[in-house]
C-alpha positions in Angstrom: 16.8 -5.3 26.1 19.1 -2.8 24.5 17.5 -0.2 22.2 18.1 -1.8 18.7 17.1 1.3 16.7 18.8 4.6 15.7 16.5 7.5 15.0 18.1 8.6 11.7 15.6 11.2 10.5 12.3 12.7 11.4 10.3 15.5 9.7 7.0 16.3 11.4 6.1 18.9 8.8 6.5 16.7 5.7 2.7 16.5 5.4 2.6 13.3 3.4 -0.6 11.3 3.1 -0.2 7.8 1.7 -0.7 4.1 2.2 1.6 1.2 2.6 0.7 -0.1 -0.9 2.0 3.2 -2.3 5.5 2.9 -0.7 8.6 1.4 -2.3 12.3 1.2 -1.8 14.6 0.8 -4.8 18.1 1.4 -6.1 17.0 3.7 -9.0 20.5 4.6 -10.2 22.2 1.2 -9.7 24.8 2.9 -7.4 23.8 1.1 -4.2 22.0 4.2 -2.9 18.4 3.2 -2.3 15.6 5.7 -2.6 12.2 6.0 -1.1 9.3 6.2 -3.7 5.9 7.2 -2.6 2.6 8.6 -3.8 1.5 11.7 -1.8 -2.2 12.1 -2.0 -2.2 15.6 -0.5 -5.7 16.9 -0.2 -7.0 14.3 -2.7 -6.9 16.6 -5.7 -3.1 17.2 -6.1 -1.5 13.7 -6.0 2.2 13.6 -6.7 4.8 10.9 -7.1 7.8 11.7 -4.9 11.3 10.3 -4.6 13.4 10.8 -1.5 17.1 10.5 -1.3 18.6 10.6 2.2 16.8 13.3 4.1 15.5 15.4 1.1 13.1 15.0 -1.8 14.9 14.7 -5.1 12.1 14.2 -7.6 8.4 15.3 -7.7 6.1 14.4 -10.5 2.4 15.1 -10.8 -0.1 12.3 -11.1 -3.4 12.7 -13.0 -5.4 10.5 -10.6 -4.7 8.9 -7.2 -3.0 5.5 -7.5 -4.0 2.2 -5.9 -0.5 0.9 -5.7 3.2 1.6 -6.5 6.0 -0.9 -7.0 9.3 -1.3 -8.8 10.5 -4.0 -11.1 13.3 -4.9 -13.5 12.3 -5.0 -17.2 15.7 -5.5 -18.8 18.4 -8.1 -18.4 21.4 -6.0 -19.3 23.7 -3.9 -17.2 23.2 -1.6 -15.4 20.3 -3.1 -13.4 18.0 -0.1 -13.0 14.4 -0.8 -12.0 11.4 1.0 -13.4 8.7 2.6 -11.2 5.2 1.2 -11.8 2.2 3.2 -10.7 -1.3 1.6 -10.9 -4.0 4.2 -11.3 -7.6 3.5 -12.3 -7.3 1.2 -15.3 -3.8 2.4 -16.3 -0.3 1.2 -15.5 2.2 4.1 -15.7 5.8 3.1 -16.1 8.6 5.6 -15.1 12.2 5.0 -16.2 14.9 7.2 -14.7 12.2 9.1 -12.9 10.6 10.1 -16.2 7.4 9.0 -17.9 8.2 6.1 -20.1 5.2 4.0 -21.0 1.4 3.9 -20.3 -0.6 0.7 -20.6 -4.4 0.5 -20.1 -6.3 -2.7 -19.3 -8.9 -3.7 -21.9 -12.4 -2.6 -21.3 -14.9 -5.2 -20.2 -18.2 -5.8 -22.0 -21.4 -5.5 -19.9 -23.8 -8.3 -19.4 -26.1 -9.4 -22.3 -29.1 -8.6 -20.2 -28.0 -5.0 -19.7 -27.2 -4.6 -23.4 -30.7 -5.8 -24.3 -32.3 -3.3 -22.0 -30.4 -0.4 -23.6 -31.1 -1.6 -27.1 -34.9 -1.5 -26.3 -34.5 2.0 -24.8 -36.5 3.7 -27.6 -39.3 1.2 -27.2 -39.7 1.5 -23.4 -40.6 4.3 -21.0 -37.6 5.6 -19.2 -39.2 4.9 -15.8 -39.5 1.2 -16.9 -35.9 1.2 -18.0 -34.8 2.5 -14.6 -36.9 -0.1 -12.8 -35.4 -2.9 -14.9 -31.9 -1.6 -14.4 -32.5 -1.4 -10.6 -33.6 -5.0 -10.6 -30.5 -6.0 -12.6 -28.3 -4.0 -10.2 -29.7 -6.1 -7.3 -29.0 -9.3 -9.3 -25.5 -8.5 -10.7 -24.3 -5.8 -8.3 -24.1 -2.1 -8.9 -20.4 -2.2 -9.6 -20.9 -4.7 -12.4 -23.1 -2.4 -14.4 -21.8 -0.2 -17.2 -20.9 3.5 -16.5 -24.1 4.6 -18.3 -26.3 2.5 -16.1 -24.5 3.6 -13.0 -24.9 7.2 -13.9 -28.6 6.8 -14.8 -29.4 5.1 -11.4 -27.3 7.6 -9.3 -28.7 11.0 -10.7 -31.8 12.7 -9.5 -35.1 11.2 -10.9 -36.1 14.5 -12.7 -32.7 14.5 -14.6 -33.0 11.0 -15.9 -35.1 11.7 -19.0 -32.8 14.5 -20.1 -29.8 12.2 -19.5 -31.2 9.5 -21.7 -31.8 11.9 -24.6 -28.3 13.3 -24.5 -26.0 10.6 -23.4 -23.9 8.4 -25.6 -24.5 4.9 -24.2 -21.2 3.1 -23.4 -21.8 -0.6 -22.7 -18.3 -1.2 -21.7 -16.7 -0.5 -18.4 -13.0 0.2 -17.6 -11.1 -2.1 -15.4 -10.0 -0.6 -12.0 -6.8 -2.0 -10.5 -7.1 -2.7 -6.8 -3.8 -4.3 -6.0 -0.4 -5.0 -7.5 2.5 -7.5 -6.9 5.5 -8.7 -8.8 7.0 -12.2 -9.3 10.3 -13.2 -10.9 9.9 -14.4 -14.4 12.9 -16.6 -15.2 15.1 -17.2 -12.2 14.8 -16.6 -8.4 17.0 -13.5 -8.4 16.0 -10.2 -6.9 17.4 -8.4 -10.0 15.7 -10.8 -12.5 13.1 -9.5 -14.9 9.8 -9.6 -13.0 6.2 -10.1 -14.2 3.6 -7.7 -13.0 0.5 -9.0 -11.3 -2.7 -6.8 -11.5 -5.8 -7.5 -9.5 -9.0 -5.7 -10.6 -12.3 -4.6 -9.3 -14.1 -7.1 -11.6 -12.3 -10.1 -10.0 -9.7 -10.5 -12.7 -6.0 -11.2 -12.2 -3.7 -10.2 -15.1 -0.1 -11.1 -15.6 1.9 -8.6 -17.6 5.2 -9.3 -19.4 7.6 -6.4 -18.4 9.7 -6.7 -21.5 6.9 -6.2 -24.0 4.3 -4.6 -21.7 1.6 -7.0 -22.9 -0.8 -9.2 -21.0 0.4 -12.8 -21.2 -2.2 -14.4 -18.9 -5.4 -13.7 -17.1 -7.4 -15.6 -14.4 -11.0 -15.1 -13.2 -10.9 -15.0 -9.4 -13.7 -15.9 -7.1 -13.8 -12.5 -5.4 -12.4 -9.0 -5.6 -8.7 -9.1 -4.7 -7.7 -6.8 -1.9 -4.1 -7.9 -1.3 -1.8 -10.0 -3.5 1.4 -11.8 -2.5 3.5 -14.0 -4.7 6.4 -16.4 -4.4 8.4 -18.5 -6.8 9.3 -18.1 -10.5 6.5 -17.6 -13.0 8.0 -19.8 -15.8 8.9 -22.6 -13.4 6.8 -22.9 -10.3 4.9 -20.1 -8.5 2.3 -19.5 -5.8 0.0 -16.4 -5.8 -2.0 -15.8 -2.6 -4.8 -13.3 -2.8 -7.1 -12.1 0.0 -10.6 -10.8 -1.0 -12.5 -8.0 0.6 -14.9 -10.5 2.1 -12.1 -12.1 4.1 -11.7 -15.2 2.0 -8.1 -16.3 1.0 -7.3 -18.2 -2.2 -4.1 -19.8 -3.7 -3.3 -19.7 -7.4 -0.8 -22.4 -8.2 0.1 -23.5 -11.7 -3.0 -22.0 -13.1 -5.4 -23.6 -10.6 -7.2 -21.6 -8.0 -7.7 -23.3 -4.6 -9.7 -22.1 -1.6 -7.6 -21.8 1.6 -9.8 -20.4 4.4 -12.3 -17.8 5.5 -11.2 -15.2 8.0 -13.5 -14.5 11.0 -13.0 -10.7 10.4 -12.0 -8.5 7.4 -8.3 -8.4 6.6 -6.1 -5.3 7.1 -2.7 -6.4 5.7 -0.9 -9.6 4.6 2.7 -10.7 4.1 4.4 -14.0 3.3 6.9 -15.4 5.8 8.6 -18.7 5.1 5.7 -19.8 2.9 3.2 -19.1 5.6 0.5 -16.4 5.3 0.7 -13.9 8.1 -2.4 -11.7 8.2 -3.8 -9.0 10.5 -7.6 -8.6 10.8 -10.0 -5.9 12.0 -10.7 -8.0 15.2 -7.2 -7.0 16.5 -5.6 -10.4 15.7 -2.3 -11.4 14.1 -2.3 -14.9 12.8 -0.3 -17.3 10.6 -2.0 -19.7 8.2 -0.3 -22.4 6.1 -1.0 -22.6 2.4 -3.2 -25.6 3.2 -5.4 -23.5 5.4 -4.2 -24.7 8.7 -3.8 -22.1 11.5 -0.3 -22.1 12.8 -0.8 -19.6 15.6 -2.9 -16.5 16.6 -2.1 -13.5 18.7 -4.5 -11.0 20.2 -3.2 -7.5 19.8 -3.8 -4.6 22.3 -5.2 -2.3 19.6 -6.5 -1.9 16.1 -3.9 -2.6 13.4 -3.1 0.3 11.0 -0.4 -1.4 8.9 2.1 -4.2 8.8 5.4 -5.0 7.1 7.8 -7.9 6.9 11.3 -7.5 8.4 13.6 -10.1 7.0 16.9 -10.1 8.9 19.1 -12.5 6.9 22.2 -12.0 9.0 20.3 -13.0 12.2 18.4 -15.8 10.4 15.1 -14.1 11.5 11.9 -13.1 9.7 10.3 -10.6 12.0 6.9 -8.8 11.5 6.4 -5.2 12.4 2.8 -4.4 13.3 1.7 -0.8 13.9 -1.3 -0.1 16.2 -3.7 2.8 16.4 -2.4 3.7 19.9 1.0 4.7 18.4 2.8 1.4 19.4 4.8 -0.7 17.0 5.2 -4.4 17.9 7.9 -6.7 16.4 7.0 -10.4 16.4 9.1 -13.4 15.8 6.3 -15.8 14.9 3.8 -15.6 17.8 6.4 -14.2 20.2 6.6 -10.5 20.9 10.3 -9.7 20.8 10.3 -5.9 21.0 7.9 -2.9 21.1 8.3 0.8 20.9 6.0 3.9 20.8 5.8 6.6 18.2 4.5 10.2 18.9 1.6 9.5 16.5 0.1 6.4 15.2 1.6 5.1 11.9 -0.6 5.0 8.8 1.9 3.3 6.5 5.4 1.9 6.7 8.0 -0.2 4.8 11.1 -2.0 5.8 14.2 -2.6 3.6 17.4 -1.0 2.4 17.5 2.8 2.4 20.5 4.8 1.3 23.4 2.5 2.0 21.9 1.1 5.2 20.7 -2.5 4.9 17.9 -2.4 7.5 15.7 0.7 7.6 12.2 1.2 8.8 10.4 4.1 7.0 7.1 5.2 8.5 4.5 7.8 7.7 2.2 9.0 10.5 -1.4 9.9 10.2 -0.4 13.6 10.7 1.9 13.4 7.7 5.2 13.1 9.5 7.9 11.0 8.0 10.3 9.0 10.2 13.3 6.8 9.4 14.8 4.3 11.9 18.0 2.4 11.2 18.6 -1.0 12.8 21.8 -1.2 14.7 24.3 -3.7 13.4 24.7 -5.0 17.0 20.9 -5.5 17.4 19.8 -8.8 18.8 16.4 -10.3 19.0 15.3 -13.5 20.7 15.4 -16.4 18.2 13.5 -18.9 20.4 9.9 -19.8 19.7 8.6 -20.1 23.3 5.0 -20.9 23.9 2.9 -17.8 24.2 0.0 -17.3 26.6 -2.0 -16.1 23.6 -4.3 -18.4 21.5 -1.7 -20.5 19.8 -2.9 -23.4 17.7 -1.4 -26.7 19.0 -3.3 -29.1 16.7 -0.4 -29.2 14.1 0.3 -32.7 12.7 4.0 -33.6 12.6 5.4 -35.0 9.4 6.6 -38.3 10.8 8.0 -40.7 8.1 6.6 -44.2 7.8 8.7 -47.1 9.1 10.5 -48.8 6.3 10.8 -52.6 6.0 14.5 -52.3 6.8 13.8 -50.6 10.1 11.1 -53.1 11.1 13.4 -56.1 10.4 16.3 -54.4 12.3 14.0 -53.8 15.3 12.9 -57.5 15.4 16.6 -58.7 15.3 17.5 -56.4 18.2 14.6 -57.8 20.2 15.6 -61.4 19.5 19.3 -61.0 20.2 19.1 -58.7 23.2 21.2 -59.6 26.2 19.1 -59.2 29.3 
């Protein structure tokens, strides 16, 4: 097969440390020239928001704390259609307009449990050792992450420092929400430049929906686990589906305000994308699989290495929806369903990547390696991939029920007439 990629740019000394959730491609100036937006974690103490144009960095802004996700969305209906950059960091949502700080929103604090509040109210009447023991028992029952910051601090410090901490601390029985994942969904119409709602998953198992025009929360849902990845499809005010994968490997569907269990993965998830209303997910057991929204496995492929990241590759002109999977051995595999249609190797294994329009090129694959190198590959306009779905030797699920329509009364009567009037 002919090489479909053009190596447009590579900088092995870029020294960028980031994740796929902190990469985005957007037309920030509404001029058709798409930019790369990313969060560079650096050494962990000097996080920066960077915007790349072509082969050079055009904007660099400091971030107070490391973000969990970055995305872009449209918040206004008028011309020109310029998206805002959204950075989720801790409990805050930072909005940048024209690459400048524009708005900051913080999720509301959550009250601690009534049992924990009662223990702290009786602090003056109990010995501090007894308080610590009761909080440790409550931590086992509720989970350490569900305790207030004061309780977490008390249980984590050295025993000889606890009494002094109790005498000096200002007890806070509320804990700040921590955003774990972010997604967007069209609000009014299915148009990529329509105003989009922001979906925020939190460490406490909450899913918040934010109105981008007023920057207020318009809905919230209590999930059955801690969301790790969120994908959404549809229109929020008409019909939508929100799929979220939890850290324990369970997958759920939120549709019209109702949460439905889909399935439980045999191994913990690595990454997830939606392809033609099917859930394509990679797991830590080196598998790539497709699951329907009803929980039925469509196919499963065993990969020759551990997965580091994955991204969808929609090729509208070729009527294809490919999936790019990066492995820890430096290989990148392109799948059309369960069929491997192309593979290539990188000099170092990729830690994050994103596919989409970059500059004025429609199909670009931007990758960041574990050593911090940045690479940009452009898909040739003459590139061709196999469009057939041949049976693979991998573990493909064949127990798929076909949607065969029931025979109507008209068909039955016509069949009887043909039998009676046949000319043998």
